[in-house]
N, C-alpha and C positions, 0 to 999 in steps of 0.2 A: 573615382575621383576625377575632377576636371584636370586635364593635362596643361602643361605650360604652353605659351603662345608660340606658334610656328611662324617663321619669317620667310617670305617668298621673294625670289629674284624679280618676279613680275611686278612686285609692289615698289620697286626702287624709285625713289624720288630724290632729286638734288636737294641739298640742305637749303633751308630758307636763309640761313645766316652762315657767313664765313668768318673765320678768325684770322686776323692778320699778324698780330704780335701777342706772345704769351710771356709774361714775366712771373716766374715762380720763386717763392722764398720758402725753403723747407728747413724747419728747425727740428733736428733729430734729438730725441730724448728717450730714455729707457722706458718710461711709463707711457708716453704718448709722443706723437709727432704732429706739429702744427704746420699746415700748408697754407700759404697766402698766394693766391693767383690773381694776376692782373691781366685781363684779356681785352684786346682791341677787337670789337665785334663789328662786322660790316653786313648789313642786309644784302641779300642777293640782288634785290631790286630796291633802289633808293625810294623811300616813301612808304615802303611796305611795313605794316605793323601787325605781325603775327606772334603768337607765343614762342619764346625761345626755350626749347626743351633740352635740358642737360642730363646726362647719365651720371648716376652715382650709386655706390654700393658700400655698405658698412662705413658710412661717413657721418660725422657729427658736424652739422652746420653751425658755425659760430656767428658769422655775419655775412651780409650781402649788400653791396653798394653798386649804384649806377652813376657814373660821372661824379664820383666822390660823395654821393649822398646815400644814406641808409635807405633801403627799400622797405616800405611798410609791409607788415605781415599779410595784409589783404591783397598785396600786389604780386605775391609769389605763392606757389603751391609746392609742398614738400611731401614726397612719398618715399617708401623704402628704396625705390629704384630710380627716381627722377626728381630733379628740381626744375620747376617751370616758372619762368619769368613771364607773367601774364600779359603785360602791355609794355614791352621795351620801346625805346625811342625808335623813330622811323628812319634815322640816319645813323652813321657810325657812332659808337659809344664805347665807353670803357666800363667793363664789368669787373668788380673786385669781390673775391670770395675768400673767406677764412674757414678752414675745416680742421677737424682733429681726426687722426687715425691712430691705430694701435698695432704697429707692425709685429710686436712680439707675440700677439695672439693670432697672427695670420699664418695658418698652416697650409694654405692652398698653393703656395709658390707662385702667386699672382698678385700684381700690385707691388706695394713696398713691404718687404718682409725681412726677417733676420735669418741669414744663413751662417750657422756657427756664430762667430763673433762679428760678422760683417752685415751691414745693411745693404740690400740690393733690390733691384726692381725686375719685374717681368711684366711688360705691358701688352704684348701680343697674346691673344687678339684683343681682349677687352679688359685689360688690367688697369688702364689709366683711370678708369672710373672708380677704382678703389683707392686712388690717391687724392683726387679732387673732382668736383663736378665739372663735366666737360661734354662736348659733342664727341663722343668716343666712336668715331667712324673714320675710315681711311681717306675719304675725300675731303676732309677738313684739314688743311695743311697750313701751318703757321711757323714763324721764326720764334725759337725759344731762347730765353735767357734764364739761367737757373742759379740761384744763390743757395748754397748748402751751409748750414751751421750745425756744429756738433762739438762734443767734448774732445779736446785736442789729444789728450792722453789715450782715450779709448779708440778714437777714430782719427788718426793723424792724416789719413789719405782721404780726400773728398773729390770725387770724379763725377762728371756729367758729360753731355754731348758737346762737341765743338771745340772751341779754343778757351783756354784759361785766361781770363782778362783781369782778374783781381783776386787777391787773397790776403788774409791778415788775422791777427789775434783779437779776441774779445775778452770781456771781463769773465771772471769765474772759471778760468781755464778752458774757455771755449775758443773756437776759431771758425773762419768762414772761407769759402771759395766761390767765385762767380765764373760761370761758364756761359759762353755765347756760341750758339750754333748759327752760322750764316746761311744755312740752307733751310728752306721751308720743309717741314715734315709733318706727317700725321702723328698723333699722340702715341700710337703703338710703338714708335721708334724712340720714345723718350727713355732715358736711362739715368740711374743714379747709383753710385756705390760709395760706401763710407766704411773704412775699417783699418785694421793694422796689417798693412800690406807692404811688400817691397816690390820693386820693379826690376826686370831684366830689360836692358835698353839696347837699341841699335839704330842705325840710320839706313833708310832706303832712298836711293837716288832715282827719281823717275826719268822717263825717256826724254822729258823736256828739261831735265837738269835740276828740278826742285828737290830739296831734301826733306824727307818725311821722318819725323822722330817717332819711333815705335817703342811702346812700353808694354810688357806683359806683367801683370800684377798678380802676385800670389802671396800666401803666407810665407814667412822667411824660410822655413824648413823645406819648402817646395821649389824654391828658385832654381835649384840645380837641375830640375826636371823639365825645363822649358825650351831646351835647345832645339828639339824637333819641331815644336810649335812655331818657334821663330823662323826656322828654316822653311817651314810650310808656308808661312805668311809671305815671306819675301819671294818665294817661288811663285805663289799665286799672283802677287802684284806684277811680277815680271811677265808671267804667262798671259795675264789679261791685257797687258800692253801689246805683246807680240801677236796674239791671236785675234783680239777684238779692237785693238787701238784704244783701250780704255785706261786712263790714268787716274790714280787716286787724287782727290780734289781738295784735301786739307793738308796741313803741315804736321798734323798730330794724329796718331792712331793708337788707341788704348785697347787692350784686351785684359779681362779680369777672369780669373778662375775661382769659382766658389763651389763648395761641397754640395749644396742643395740648389739644383737648377733643373728645369725641365729639359735641358739639352743645351742648345746654343742659340743666341739671339743677336741679330745683326744691327742693333741700335747704332745710329749714325755715329761713327768714330769711337764708340765705346761698346765693343762686343763683350757680352757676358756669357761665359761657358761653364758648363759643369766641369769639375776638375778632371774627370776621366777623359775629357776631350782636349785637354791641354797638357797634362803632366805625363811624362814618359821617361823611363830609364830602362836600359837592358835588363836590369835585375827585377823590375816590377811590371813591365809592360810587354805584351806579346806583339808579334808581327801584325796581328789583326788590329791591335790598339794603335800601332804606328800608322797603319793604313787609314784607320778611321780618323785620326787626328789630322792627317794630311788633307783628307777629303772635307772634313768639317770646317777646318780653318779656311780652306779654299771657298767652301760654300758660303760662309758668312761674309767673307771679304767680297765675293762676287755680287752679293746682295747690294753692295754700295751703289751699283748702277742698276741691276735688275731687282728692284724692290725698294730702294731708297730714293735715288734720283728719279726713277720712274716707278711709281707704286701702283697698287690696284685701286680701282675706283670704289669697289665695295668688296666684302669678304667672299662673295660668290666667285669673284675673279682670282681667288687665292692662288690657283695654279699658275696664273700669269707670272707671279714672282717665284713661287716655290718650284713648280715644274721646270720653268726656264732655268732657274739657278741650279736645280738638281742636274739638269743636262750639262750645264757648264762645269759643275764640279766633277761629273763623270768624265768629261773630256779632259779636264786638267789631270785627274788621277791616271787616266790612260796614258797621257803624254809623259807623266812622271814615272810610269812603270811599263807594263806590257799591255798593249791595246787589247789583244785577244783575251787574255786572262781577266782583264777588268771588265770586258763586255760580258764574259761568262758570269762574273760576280753580279753584275747589274741584272741580268736576266734571271739568274737563280733567285735573287731577292724578289724580283717582280712576280715570278711564279709561286714563290713561297708565301708572299704576303698579299699581293694585289689581286692575283687571279682568284683566290678563294673569296676575297672581299667582293669582287665583281660577280661571283656566283652565289652569293648569300643574300640574306634579307637586308643587310646593310649596304647593298650595292647602290652606288650613286654615281652620277656622271662626274667627269673631271670638273665641270662647273655645275655644282648642285643646284637644283631648282628651288630647294628650301632647306632650312635647318631650324632646330630649336636652340642648340648651343654650337656656335661656330668652332669651339674647341674640339668637338667630336669629328671635325672634318679636316684635321691635320693628319691625313690618312695616306696610305700607300697609293691610293687612287689619285689623289691630288699631287703628290710628290712624284711617285715612280711612273705611273701611267702618264702623268703630265709631262714628265721628261721624255717619255717615248713619243708623245705627240710632237714635241719640239724636235726630236731626232728625225721624225718623218719629214719635217720641213728640210732639214739638213740633207736627208737622203734624196728627196725630190729635186732640190735646187743645186746640190753640190756645195762644197765648202765655200767657193767664191760667191755663189748666189746667196747662200745663207748669210755670209758676212755683209753683203749688200743690204739684205733685209734688216739686219741688226743695226747697221749704220743709219738707215732711214728711220727706224723705230726710235732711236735716241734723238735724232734730229727733230722729229715731229713732236715727241712727247716728254722731253726732259722737263722735270719739275711738275709733272701732271700725274693724276690718278686715272688709269686707263682700263680698257676692257680687252678680252680675248679677241674680239673683232678688230681692235686697233692693231694688235700684233699680226693677225692674219693679213690685214690690209697692207701693212708695211712689207711683209714678205712677198706678197703678190705684186704690189706696185713697183717694188724695187727691181723685180725680175720680169715684169710683163707677163706674169703667170696667172692662170685661172684654174684654181683647184676646186672643181665641182664636188660637192658633198663633203668637203674636208671639215667644215665647221661642225658637222655632226659628231665628230670625235669629242667635242666639248660638251655636247648636250645629251648624248645617248650613253646610258650605263650598259655594262655587260661586256664580256670579252668576245669579239667576233670569232666564229668558227669558219676557217677558210679551208674548204675541201678542194683537192686538186687531183685531176685525172690526166694521164698522159698517154700519148700514142705516137708511133713513128711510122712514116710512110717510106718504105725501103726504095720504091721506084722514084718518088719525087725528092727524096732526101730532105724531107721536112719533118719537123718535130712539133707536136701540138700539145699545149698545156691548156686544160679547161678548168676554170676556177668557178667555184660557187661559194658565196659568202652568206652567212646567216648569223644574226645576233640574237641570242636567247632572250626571252621576255624577262623583265625585271619589274619590281614594284613601281606602279605608276606608268610603266612603259611596256605594255603587252606586245606592241607591234613596233618594229624598228625598220628604218630605211637603210639601204646600202650606202656604204661610205667609201671614200677614196682610200685604198690600201696599197701602199707602195711595196711591191714584191721584188726583191733583188734575187736574180736567178743566174746561175752558171750551169753549164753543161759539160760533163766530164766524158772523155773518150775512153776507149778500152785500155789505153796506156796510162790512165790516171791523170792525164793533163787536161787543162781547160780547153774546150773547143772555142776557137775564135768566133766572136759574134759581131755581125754588122747590121742586121735588120731583123725585124719581127713584124708580122701582120696581125691585125684584128679586123673585124668587119668594117670599121670606119676608116682606118688609115694604116699607113706603114710607118713604123718607128725605126729610125736609124741610130746606130751606136758606133761611135768612132768613125772609121772609114775603112775602105777596102785595104788600104795600106797600113792602117793602124786600128785593127779591130780591138774590141774589149773582151775581157773575160767574164764580166758581170753586167747584166742588163737590168734596169729597173723598170718593171712593168707597172702600169697604173690600172689597178683593178677597181673600177668605179661602179659596176653594176652587180646585180644579184648573181647573174651568170655571165661569164665572159671567156672568150677563147683567144689564144695567141698562138701564132704559127711561126716557128723559126725556119728560115730557109738555109740552104747550103750546109746542112748538117750531114757529114759524110757517113756516119754510122749511128746506130741506136745509142743514145747517150744515157748516162745516169744523171738525173737532175739534182742540182744542189739548190734547194728552195729556201727562200727567206734568209738569204745570207746576212750575216751580222745581225740577225733578228730584226729585219727591216721594218716590222710592224708588230704591235703587241696583240697577237692573235693566237688562237689554238690552230695549229696546222694539222690537217688530217689528209694524208696523201696515199696514193697507191704504191709507194715505194716499198719494195720487198725487203725482207731481212738481208738477203744477199747483197742488195744494192746499198743498204745501210752499212754493212761490213766494208763494202768497197769505198764508201764515203769516209768511213772511219780511218781507213788506211791511206786515202789519197787526197781528200778534199783540200784545196788551197785555202779555203775559208776556215780559219781556226775555230770560229764559233760553231759552224756546222759540223766540223769534225767531232767536236765535243758533244754536240747535240745528237749526233748519230749514236754515240756510245750511250747517252742518256735514254734515247728512244728504245734502243735494244734492251737496256736494263728494265725500263718500264714494261715493255712487252713481255719480257721473261717473268718478272715478278707478278704481273697481273695473271698470267697464265698459271703460275704456281699457286697463287691465291685461290683461283678456281679449283685447282686440284686439292688444296688443303681443306677447303670447305666441303669437298666431296670425299674427304678421307682417302685420297689417292696418293700414290708415291710422289715425292718431290725429286725431280731430276734436273740438274742444270746443264744446259746445252754446252757441249764441249767447244763449239765454235765461238761462243761468247767468251769463255775462259781464254781461248787462244787469242781472240781479238784484244783483250785487256793485256795479255802477256806481251803481245807485239808492241803495245804502247809502252809498257814498263821497260822494254829492252831497246827502245829506239833512242840512240844517243843524240839525235838531231832535234828532238822535241824539247821545248821549254819544260823544265821540271815541275813548275807550278801548274802548267797545262796538264801534264801527266797526272798530277795529284788530283786535279779536278775531274779528269776524264775517267779515272778508276774509282771515283767515289759514287756510290749508288744514290739514286734519287731518294729524297727523304720520304718517310712513311706518309706524311700528309699529302704529298704530291700524288702518291699512288692511290690513296683513299679518295682524292678528288676525281679520279677517273672511274670510280665505281658508282653504280646506281644506288647501292646502299653501302655506306662505309662500314668496314669490318676491322676495327683496330686490332683485335686479337689475331686474326688470320694474317693481316698485313705485317704485323710485328713478327709473327712466327716465321713467315717466309723471308722477310727482310733479313732477319738474324741468320736463317739457314743459308741464304745466298752469300752473305758476308763471310760466314764461317767456311763455306765451301771454297770460295775464292782464296781465302787465307790458306787453306789446306793445299789446294792445287798449285798456288803460286808462292808457296812458302819460301822456296829457294830465291825467287826473284825479289820478294819483299825483304828477306834477310840481306841480300846484296844491296838493295836500295838503302837500308838502314846503315850498313857498313860503309858504302861508298859516299855517303853524304854527311859523314862525320866531319867536324872541323874544330880545330883549337884556336882559330883566328878570333880576334876581338869582334864583338857583335857590331854589325853594320845593318841599318834598315834600308838596304839596297835590294833591288829586285833579284839579282843573281843569288844572293845569300838567302833571301826570303823563300825563293823557289826551292833551293836545296833543302831548307828546313821543312817546307811544306811536304815534299815528297818523302822525306825521312819520317816525319810524324804520321803521315797517312799510312805508310807501310807498317809502322810500329802498332798503330791502332788495329789494323787487320790482324797482325800476328798475335796480339794479346787476346783477340776474340776466340782463339783456339782453346783457351783455358789450359794451356800447356805450362807446367811449372818452369820449363826452360825459357819460355817466352815472357812469363811474368818476371823472371829473374833478369832478363834482358831489359825490360821496361824499368825495373827497379834500379838497375845500374845506370840507365839513362837519367832517371830522376835524381840520383845522388851525384852524378858527375856533371849535370847540366850547369852551364855557365851563364845562362840567360833564362828569363821567364818563359819565352816561347817554347823552349825544349823541356824545361822543367814541368810546365803545366801540361804540355802534350803527353809527357810520360805519366803524370798524375792521372790525366783523363783516361789513358789507356789502361792503367791499373784499376781504375774505379769502375770499369765496365762490369766486372764480375765480383760478386760478394765473396769476401775472404778475410782472414785475419790480416793479411798483408795490406789489403785495401783500407781497413780500419786504421792500421798503424800509420800508413802513409798520409791519409787524410788528416790524422791528428798531428803528425809531424809538420805538415804544411801549415796547418793552423797556428801551431806554436811559433813557427818561423815568421809568420806574416801577420799575426793578430793585431799589430799596431798600425797596419796599413789598410785602411778601409777599401781602397780601390782593388787591392789584391784579394781581400777577404770576400768582396762581392763576387769575384770569379769562383771562389771556393763554395759559396752558397749556391750559385747558379749551377755549378757542376753537379752538386748533389741533388738539387731540385730536378734537374733534367734527366737524372738516371732512370733507365727503364727496368731496373731491378723490381721484381713484383712486390707490390705493397709498399712502395716507396713513400706513399702519402704519410705514413706514420713517422718516417724520418723527417719529412718536411714540417710536420706539426711540431716535432721536437725542436727543430731548428728555429721555429718561431719563438721558442722560449730561450734560445741560446743567447749568451751575452753579446754575440756579434750582430744580432738582429734587432732592428728597431722599426716598428710599424710606422713611425713618424718620418722615417728616412726613405724618400722615394727611390733612391738608388738600390737600397736593400730590398724593398718591396719588389722592384722590377727584377732583381736578381733571383730572389727566392720564389715569389709567387708567380712572376712571369715565366721563370724557368720551369716551374711545375706545369703550367698551362701548355708549355711547348712539348712536354713529354706526352704524346697523344695516347699511348697505351695505358698509362696510369691515370691521366686526367679523365679519360673516357672509361674508367673501370666500370665493369658491368653492374656493380652494386650501387653505383651513383655516389660513392664516397668522394670522388674528385669534384663532382658538381656541388655537393653540399659544402665542401670545404671552401670552394670559391664563393658560394653564396654568403657564407659567414664572413669571409674576408671583405667582400664588396660592401656589405652593410656596415662593417667597422670602418673601412676606408672612406666611405661616402661622407662621414661626419668630419673627416680630416682633410681630404684632398679629393674632391669630386672628379677632377680630370683623371687622376690616377685610378680611381674606382671604375670609371667608365671604360678605361682601357682594359681593365681586368675582366669586367663582365662581358666584354666583347667575345671572350673565349667561348661563351655559351650561345652565341648568336646563331650558330649553324646547327642547332640541335636536330633539325629535320633531316639531316644527312644520314642519320643512324637508324638502327633497328628500333622497333616500337618500344621495347623496354627502356632503352637509353633515352628515347624521346620523352617518355613520360617522366623520367627522373630529372632530366634537364629542364623541361618545361615547368615542373613543380618548383624549381629554384627560381626561375624567372618570375613566376607568379608570386612567389613568396617575397621577392625583392620589390616588385612593383606595388605590392599591397602595403608597404611600410609608409608611415606618415613622415613627412618632411624629406622625402627623397629629392636629391638634387636634380636639376634639369639635365645635367650631363648623363647621369645614370638612367633617368627616366626615358630619355630619347633612345638610348641603345636598347633598353629592355622592351619598351613599347613597340619599337619597330621589329625587334626580333620575334615578338609574339604575333604582331599584326601581319607581318610580311612573310611569315614562315612558309606559307603555301606558294609563294611566288619568288622566283629568283634564287633558288638554292638547287643548283643543277650540277650534274656531272657531264663529262665530255666522253 
C-alpha cells in the first residue's frame, strides 16, 4: 500500500497568509457542537492572490463567507483534510466559517472532546483542525476572542484563554462567557474547558507588585488534593523571577485537572493537566508523584515564556520550546530539592529512554529532518536530549553567560516563532562566543561515543587526556561530523581531594582556569575534533580523573579508568553525580561479566570489593540518604542489554536477580538497620529530608524481600499494614509482590479493595502487576484487561497496564513470542480508538533487531501483521514502517 505523505524541514515555506484576529463562538451541546469562526486574514504580500489552504479533520462545513458574503461552491474546494479558498481577495479580508463537530464521539484526546463530564481541548500539535478550519501551524499567530455557550446546569464553569470580559445567562437554561487573550498565539495554544468544577484560589504578587489571581479547577471531591500543586505553581513563578527575571504577564492564571488528558498542556493562561499531575494527598500519592507534580507544574508554567511568548517557527523546531523548558524545569526541581540527586534522576531517565531511541531504528535528530505525524516526535530525544543541549550552553558559558543569552533571546524574539539557530545566535552574540560544530547537535542523530585515554609524565608533572569522538551511523546519516563536546574534568590526588587546576594545553592554545591564587577544581574542556589531546601542567602526582562531571554532555563515555580507580572515585569524588556513576559503572561491568559466565554455564561469583563498596555507602552518615538509595540500586536490565551485541533478556534477568539477592544476603544487617533507623511517626511532609529517608528505607526493604525469607516477608507485611502514607504502603506492597505467594495474592487483593474507588491509585496497582517479572505474567496481564478496574478507552489505564507490561523486558521478550503477539493485538485495537496511544505502544517492538534470530522473526511477524492492516493510522504506520525499513541501520550496542 502507498504510505502517507512525509513532510520535510527542507520544504518549509512561510505562509502566504497571516491571521490577525480570530473571533470564535462555540456552542456546546451533547449531540453536536457548533463553531463559528471569524478570522481577519492578511496576505503576506499585499496584492497577492493565491489559494488559501485551511486544515480540517472530521469537520462538517455548514457555511463559508468572505467579507459577509456567501462563497459560491465553485469558489472553494473541500476534501477530508482541507478547505481551500480558490481566489481570495488580494488585500486583507474577513473570513467567516461555520462548522459542526461531535466531541462525544472523539476518543483521540485531540481537538475538543469529553473527559468524564467535562468538555476540554488538546490542540498541540495539530488538534485545532478538529475544531474548525484553520492554518494549523505555529507560525500563524493571532489574537483570539472566544465566546462559549453551554447548558448552565451541566456546565456552570466556562473557561478559555486570557481574561474574562463578559458573561451572562441565555434562554433555555443556557449561559455564556467571553474570553479575550491580549497576546498573539498560534492555534495550538488555544484552550477551552466547560464542566462542573470548583476552584481552589490564591493570589501571587509578582516582583513588580502586580497581583495574579490563581485558580486550580477540579471536581468538587478533589479540591482537597490541590495544595501541593498550588505550592508548586507559586514556587515556579517566584523561581522564574529570581533566576531569569521573567514575570507572569496576565492578572489571571487558571489550571484545570481532567481525568483524560495526554499529560499537561501549557495553553496561554489556561493549563490543562491530567489529574495525576495535579492531585496529591499523603494517603493517595507517593513521593514520586509529589516530585512529578512539582516538575510538571513548573514545566507548563515556564512555557509561558519559552513556548508561548516565544514559540517555534515550525514543528521541526519543537525542541526549541520543549528541550529548553525541560532544562528549566530540571533546574527548578534541583533548586527545590537536592541538585545531585535530581541530576542523577535526569541522567537515569535519559539513559533509560533516550539512549535506546538514539540507538534504534527510530533514531532522529533533536531537530528531525522529516516526519509523517509530528505527534510521534514528542520523544525523549526532543525533550531530554534537547534539555541536555541547552545544559551544554549553560556549562560552556557559565550561569551568568547563559542568563545573558536568555535575556538577549527574549529581547530579540518576544512574540515571534523562531528557530534553533535563533537561540544559538542569542547565546553566542550575548557572550561574544563562537562555538564551532555546536549546531550539529540539532541535526545529527545518535549518541556520540567519547573514548578517553590518559597518561602521566612523572618527570614533567603533566597529565594528558586524549579524546576520540565517534557518532554511530543512523538511518539517513551513515557518516557523522565531530561536534563540540564540553567535558567537565576534575583530577583527584591520592588523598582523595581535588587537585587545583589553573591551565591546560592542546595543540592550538593554552586554556586558563581561575588563577594561580584561585585555582578551580573542575575544568571544562572543549572537545571539537575527532581526536584531541589536552595536557594539564603542574600536576604533582598521578591523579585519578573524574570525567564528564555532572554529566556535562549526553555521550557514552568509554575510558581507561580501572576498577580500582572507580572504587576510589566512589569513595572520594567531590562530584556527586560521578560518585554515583562510578557505582553504576562498576555494577554494569560486574553484571556484563556474569552474563557472559551465565551464557557459558559457568559459576556466578560477585566480587567482594563491589559488596564492600556498597556497604561503605550504606554506612556513611555524611551522605544524602536519597543519594545512597540511588547509588546502591543496580542499573536496569534494559541498560545492560543495550551494552550487548545481541541482547539476552533471560541471561540478563537471571544475573540481575542473582546479584540483587547476593547483595541482600551479604548486606542483610546493614539493610535491616537502614529500615529500622529510617522509621518515623511524624506527619507526612513532601520535603527532601523526609523523602530521602523514605527512599533509603524502601530500597533496603526491597532488597531484603528478594531473599524470599519468611521473616523478611513478615517485615514487609508489617510495613504495609502500619504505613501512614502511600509512599511507604506502596513500597511495601511492591516488595511483597516481587515473589509469588499466597501473601502476595492476599495483599494485592487487600490493596484493591481499599482503593478501588480511586482511579489514580488503582493505576499504580495495575502497573505494579504488569511490570512483575514473575514468569508467565502475561496471563495475569490478559486477565487484568478483563478486570472491572481496566478500560481500553482510558489512556491512563492503558499506559499503566500495557505500558507496564512492555517495560518488563524478560516477559515482554518471552522466547515464545507471546509478549509480541499480545502487543500486536492491543495496538490494532487501540489504533481505532487513539492512534497516538497505539503508536507509543507499538514502539516497544521497534528494536527487534537487538535480539536473537528467533525473537527477531517473532517480533518482525507482528510488525508485518500490523502494517498489512487496512485503515492503519498515520501514527502507527510511521513507527512500524520505520522499524521495518530501518532495522538494519542504527540499532547498535556500545
